[in-house]
VMD Tcl script that draws the C-alpha trace (Angstrom):
set ca {
  {69.22 -46.79 -66.66}
  {67.08 -43.68 -66.37}
  {68.86 -40.65 -67.75}
  {67.78 -37.45 -69.50}
  {67.75 -35.63 -72.80}
  {70.53 -33.08 -72.98}
  {69.20 -31.62 -76.25}
  {65.67 -31.09 -77.56}
  {64.47 -33.94 -79.77}
  {61.88 -33.60 -82.52}
  {59.93 -36.83 -82.98}
  {57.19 -36.97 -85.59}
  {56.76 -33.19 -85.39}
  {56.61 -33.10 -81.58}
  {59.26 -31.29 -79.53}
  {60.50 -33.31 -76.58}
  {62.40 -30.85 -74.40}
  {65.87 -31.04 -72.96}
  {65.77 -32.35 -69.39}
  {63.03 -34.93 -70.07}
  {63.77 -38.15 -68.19}
  {64.18 -41.13 -70.53}
  {65.12 -44.79 -70.26}
  {67.80 -46.09 -72.63}
  {66.56 -49.10 -74.61}
  {69.02 -49.89 -77.40}
  {71.72 -48.66 -79.74}
  {70.69 -48.30 -83.38}
  {72.78 -47.91 -86.54}
  {73.96 -44.43 -87.49}
  {74.63 -42.91 -84.05}
  {71.00 -43.34 -83.02}
  {69.47 -44.75 -79.85}
  {66.07 -46.06 -78.91}
  {64.67 -44.50 -75.73}
  {61.48 -44.73 -73.71}
  {59.69 -41.50 -72.78}
  {57.83 -40.96 -69.50}
  {54.52 -41.70 -71.24}
  {55.78 -45.13 -72.36}
  {56.40 -44.30 -76.02}
  {59.56 -45.72 -77.55}
  {61.27 -43.28 -79.92}
  {64.55 -42.93 -81.76}
  {66.94 -40.04 -81.16}
  {70.47 -39.07 -81.97}
  {72.80 -40.54 -79.38}
  {74.26 -37.06 -78.78}
  {70.87 -35.87 -77.47}
  {70.85 -38.35 -74.59}
  {73.11 -38.09 -71.56}
  {75.52 -40.99 -71.30}
  {75.70 -40.78 -67.52}
  {73.16 -41.27 -64.79}
  {71.65 -37.85 -64.15}
  {68.85 -38.75 -61.80}
  {69.53 -40.93 -58.78}
  {67.37 -44.03 -58.89}
  {65.40 -44.82 -55.76}
  {63.08 -47.61 -54.75}
  {59.39 -47.21 -55.48}
  {58.78 -47.36 -51.71}
  {61.09 -44.36 -51.15}
  {59.49 -42.47 -54.04}
  {56.00 -43.15 -52.67}
  {57.05 -41.64 -49.33}
  {58.65 -38.61 -51.02}
  {55.87 -37.83 -53.48}
  {52.78 -38.82 -51.50}
  {51.66 -41.14 -54.31}
  {50.73 -44.61 -53.09}
  {53.23 -47.44 -53.42}
  {50.70 -49.67 -55.20}
  {49.85 -46.85 -57.63}
  {53.53 -46.42 -58.55}
  {54.17 -50.16 -58.92}
  {51.10 -50.56 -61.13}
  {52.19 -47.58 -63.26}
  {55.67 -49.09 -63.60}
  {54.27 -52.49 -64.60}
  {51.99 -50.86 -67.20}
  {54.83 -48.66 -68.58}
  {53.06 -45.49 -67.47}
  {56.07 -44.66 -65.28}
  {59.69 -44.89 -66.36}
  {61.07 -47.54 -64.07}
  {63.16 -50.67 -64.10}
  {63.29 -53.78 -62.02}
  {66.44 -54.88 -60.24}
  {65.75 -58.34 -58.88}
  {62.39 -57.99 -57.16}
  {62.78 -54.24 -56.53}
  {61.29 -51.54 -58.75}
  {63.51 -48.47 -59.22}
  {62.67 -45.08 -60.66}
  {63.46 -41.41 -60.10}
  {61.69 -38.37 -58.69}
  {61.97 -36.75 -62.15}
  {60.24 -39.73 -63.78}
  {57.43 -39.69 -61.20}
  {56.94 -35.94 -61.68}
  {56.97 -36.33 -65.48}
  {54.34 -39.09 -65.26}
  {52.24 -36.97 -62.89}
  {52.43 -33.99 -65.28}
  {51.53 -36.21 -68.24}
  {48.51 -37.49 -66.31}
  {49.63 -41.13 -66.41}
  {49.62 -41.31 -62.59}
  {47.72 -39.34 -59.98}
}
mol new
graphics top color blue
foreach p $ca { graphics top sphere $p radius 0.5 }
foreach p [lrange $ca 0 end-1] q [lrange $ca 1 end] { graphics top cylinder $p $q radius 0.2 }
display resetview
């Protein structure tokens, strides 16, 4: 599930701002969660900092390619290489406009 930070998170001295799209990975002891950032890094954060609901509607990579003007193959390759927050449902890659924009801003896709 791709969701978002609802509070700023400080990870190893870096501020990751509220609103950043993230992918939930796992629950950890002590009210902590493991999440994936748009640049592919896996970090730990307080569970309260991450939205528990789906905030960004997931769309197929094909739909996102049409909306953003970024090639389908570019988005699929970025998803496979963890340069784009995405998940696979069966044979279909899913992501969000927010995740594509975050990856574009981070320079992980062009």
